ChimeraX commands (.cxc) that place a marker at each C-alpha (Angstrom):
marker #1 position -25.19,12.99,-20.63 radius 0.5
marker #1 position -22.86,10.59,-22.53 radius 0.5
marker #1 position -25.62,7.46,-23.70 radius 0.5
marker #1 position -24.80,4.62,-21.18 radius 0.5
marker #1 position -26.95,2.12,-22.51 radius 0.5
marker #1 position -25.03,-1.23,-24.02 radius 0.5
marker #1 position -21.59,0.35,-22.62 radius 0.5
marker #1 position -19.43,-1.41,-20.22 radius 0.5
marker #1 position -17.86,0.35,-17.10 radius 0.5
marker #1 position -15.25,-0.54,-14.78 radius 0.5
marker #1 position -15.71,1.14,-11.40 radius 0.5
marker #1 position -12.15,0.66,-8.78 radius 0.5
marker #1 position -13.09,2.01,-5.37 radius 0.5
marker #1 position -16.97,1.07,-6.56 radius 0.5
marker #1 position -18.17,-0.89,-3.25 radius 0.5
marker #1 position -18.85,2.72,-1.01 radius 0.5
marker #1 position -18.42,6.39,-1.37 radius 0.5
marker #1 position -18.49,8.11,-5.10 radius 0.5
marker #1 position -17.54,4.61,-6.12 radius 0.5
marker #1 position -20.68,3.52,-5.08 radius 0.5
marker #1 position -22.94,6.10,-6.28 radius 0.5
marker #1 position -20.99,5.79,-9.66 radius 0.5
marker #1 position -21.97,2.59,-9.96 radius 0.5
marker #1 position -25.56,3.64,-8.77 radius 0.5
marker #1 position -25.46,6.05,-11.49 radius 0.5
marker #1 position -23.66,3.97,-14.23 radius 0.5
marker #1 position -26.58,1.30,-13.74 radius 0.5
marker #1 position -29.38,3.74,-14.08 radius 0.5
marker #1 position -28.18,4.75,-16.71 radius 0.5
marker #1 position -28.27,1.24,-19.17 radius 0.5
marker #1 position -24.51,0.82,-18.58 radius 0.5
marker #1 position -23.20,-2.91,-17.32 radius 0.5
marker #1 position -21.16,-1.88,-14.85 radius 0.5
marker #1 position -17.35,-3.85,-12.73 radius 0.5
marker #1 position -17.15,-2.83,-9.64 radius 0.5
marker #1 position -14.04,-4.26,-7.99 radius 0.5
marker #1 position -12.96,-2.85,-4.37 radius 0.5
marker #1 position -10.47,-4.98,-1.79 radius 0.5
marker #1 position -13.78,-5.38,0.87 radius 0.5
marker #1 position -15.17,-8.43,-0.04 radius 0.5
marker #1 position -18.56,-7.61,2.28 radius 0.5
marker #1 position -19.61,-4.32,0.70 radius 0.5
marker #1 position -18.75,-6.27,-2.18 radius 0.5
marker #1 position -21.20,-8.83,-1.49 radius 0.5
marker #1 position -24.33,-6.24,-0.01 radius 0.5
marker #1 position -23.65,-4.06,-3.97 radius 0.5
marker #1 position -24.31,-7.20,-6.16 radius 0.5
marker #1 position -27.58,-7.98,-3.52 radius 0.5
marker #1 position -28.89,-4.64,-4.01 radius 0.5
marker #1 position -28.65,-4.32,-7.78 radius 0.5
marker #1 position -29.53,-8.27,-8.06 radius 0.5
marker #1 position -30.98,-8.70,-11.47 radius 0.5
marker #1 position -28.44,-5.92,-12.72 radius 0.5
marker #1 position -25.88,-6.35,-15.10 radius 0.5
marker #1 position -22.87,-5.74,-12.35 radius 0.5
marker #1 position -20.73,-7.49,-11.24 radius 0.5
marker #1 position -17.90,-7.15,-8.20 radius 0.5
marker #1 position -14.88,-7.99,-8.21 radius 0.5
marker #1 position -12.72,-8.78,-5.24 radius 0.5
marker #1 position -9.39,-7.21,-5.93 radius 0.5
marker #1 position -7.32,-8.66,-3.26 radius 0.5
marker #1 position -5.92,-11.55,-4.70 radius 0.5
marker #1 position -5.44,-10.14,-7.89 radius 0.5
marker #1 position -2.26,-10.66,-10.04 radius 0.5
marker #1 position -1.10,-8.15,-12.08 radius 0.5
marker #1 position 1.08,-8.45,-14.52 radius 0.5
marker #1 position 2.02,-5.56,-17.12 radius 0.5
marker #1 position 1.53,-6.63,-21.20 radius 0.5
marker #1 position 4.10,-3.76,-21.75 radius 0.5
marker #1 position 7.30,-3.10,-20.06 radius 0.5
marker #1 position 9.65,0.12,-20.74 radius 0.5
marker link #1:1,2 radius 0.2
marker link #1:2,3 radius 0.2
marker link #1:3,4 radius 0.2
marker link #1:4,5 radius 0.2
marker link #1:5,6 radius 0.2
marker link #1:6,7 radius 0.2
marker link #1:7,8 radius 0.2
marker link #1:8,9 radius 0.2
marker link #1:9,10 radius 0.2
marker link #1:10,11 radius 0.2
marker link #1:11,12 radius 0.2
marker link #1:12,13 radius 0.2
marker link #1:13,14 radius 0.2
marker link #1:14,15 radius 0.2
marker link #1:15,16 radius 0.2
marker link #1:16,17 radius 0.2
marker link #1:17,18 radius 0.2
marker link #1:18,19 radius 0.2
marker link #1:19,20 radius 0.2
marker link #1:20,21 radius 0.2
marker link #1:21,22 radius 0.2
marker link #1:22,23 radius 0.2
marker link #1:23,24 radius 0.2
marker link #1:24,25 radius 0.2
marker link #1:25,26 radius 0.2
marker link #1:26,27 radius 0.2
marker link #1:27,28 radius 0.2
marker link #1:28,29 radius 0.2
marker link #1:29,30 radius 0.2
marker link #1:30,31 radius 0.2
marker link #1:31,32 radius 0.2
marker link #1:32,33 radius 0.2
marker link #1:33,34 radius 0.2
marker link #1:34,35 radius 0.2
marker link #1:35,36 radius 0.2
marker link #1:36,37 radius 0.2
marker link #1:37,38 radius 0.2
marker link #1:38,39 radius 0.2
marker link #1:39,40 radius 0.2
marker link #1:40,41 radius 0.2
marker link #1:41,42 radius 0.2
marker link #1:42,43 radius 0.2
marker link #1:43,44 radius 0.2
marker link #1:44,45 radius 0.2
marker link #1:45,46 radius 0.2
marker link #1:46,47 radius 0.2
marker link #1:47,48 radius 0.2
marker link #1:48,49 radius 0.2
marker link #1:49,50 radius 0.2
marker link #1:50,51 radius 0.2
marker link #1:51,52 radius 0.2
marker link #1:52,53 radius 0.2
marker link #1:53,54 radius 0.2
marker link #1:54,55 radius 0.2
marker link #1:55,56 radius 0.2
marker link #1:56,57 radius 0.2
marker link #1:57,58 radius 0.2
marker link #1:58,59 radius 0.2
marker link #1:59,60 radius 0.2
marker link #1:60,61 radius 0.2
marker link #1:61,62 radius 0.2
marker link #1:62,63 radius 0.2
marker link #1:63,64 radius 0.2
marker link #1:64,65 radius 0.2
marker link #1:65,66 radius 0.2
marker link #1:66,67 radius 0.2
marker link #1:67,68 radius 0.2
marker link #1:68,69 radius 0.2
marker link #1:69,70 radius 0.2
marker link #1:70,71 radius 0.2
view
């Protein structure tokens, strides 16, 4: 198992299913978590469930992604 204390993890699809389980495992192992998903309500529930820990949820529906490199 990798030491996760003090590390930051980004989980795409982190509000449900396997992504949520990854967020839970990361928090349990001491990582700071960023959970990204398209549905707001599951992200709100995730934030409530892990209140007091270093977890941040991000609603991906309104993100504007700009490429940093163009081939």
